[in-house]
C-alpha positions in Angstrom: -12.7 -20.7 -6.2 -14.8 -18.4 -8.8 -15.4 -14.6 -9.0 -18.1 -13.7 -6.6 -20.4 -10.8 -6.3 -22.6 -9.2 -2.9 -24.2 -6.1 -3.9 -21.6 -3.9 -5.0 -18.7 -6.0 -3.7 -16.8 -8.4 -6.3 -14.0 -11.0 -5.1 -11.9 -13.8 -5.5 -10.4 -15.9 -3.0 -8.4 -18.8 -2.6 -6.5 -20.9 0.4 -4.5 -23.4 0.4 -3.1 -24.5 3.8 -1.3 -21.7 5.4 -1.7 -19.9 1.9 -4.0 -17.5 0.8 -4.7 -14.7 -1.6 -8.0 -12.7 -2.1 -8.6 -9.7 -4.8 -11.4 -7.8 -3.7 -13.5 -4.7 -5.1 -15.7 -2.3 -3.0 -16.7 0.7 -2.4 -14.5 2.0 -5.7 -11.1 0.2 -3.9 -9.2 -3.0 -4.9 -7.6 -4.5 -2.2 -4.8 -7.7 -3.8 -3.7 -9.6 -0.7 -1.1 -12.5 -0.3 -0.7 -14.2 3.2 1.8 -16.7 4.5 1.1 -18.7 7.5 -1.7 -17.4 8.4 -4.7 -18.1 10.3 -8.0 -19.3 7.6 -9.5 -16.2 6.0 -6.5 -14.0 7.4 -6.4 -12.7 3.3 -10.1 -11.8 3.3 -9.7 -10.1 6.6 -6.7 -8.1 5.7 -8.1 -6.8 2.3 -11.3 -6.0 3.9 -9.6 -4.2 6.4 -8.0 -2.3 3.9 -10.6 -1.3 1.8 -12.4 -0.1 5.0 -9.6 1.9 6.0 -9.4 3.4 2.4 -13.2 4.5 2.3 -13.1 6.2 5.8 -9.7 8.2 4.6 -11.4 9.2 1.3 -14.7 10.3 3.5 -12.3 12.4 5.6 -11.0 14.0 3.3 
């Protein structure tokens, strides 16, 4: 995989068997996630959830 862009989001990810890693930047928030023994795309899902949580918290402030 290489760096990918969609709108204001930039990310890179990679998976090998049950291990995954992602670096994602969206809405001014960067998440770095590494997973072991998880389902496919788990690192992507966790990074997305972390970014969404951070954006919600910053809107509440």
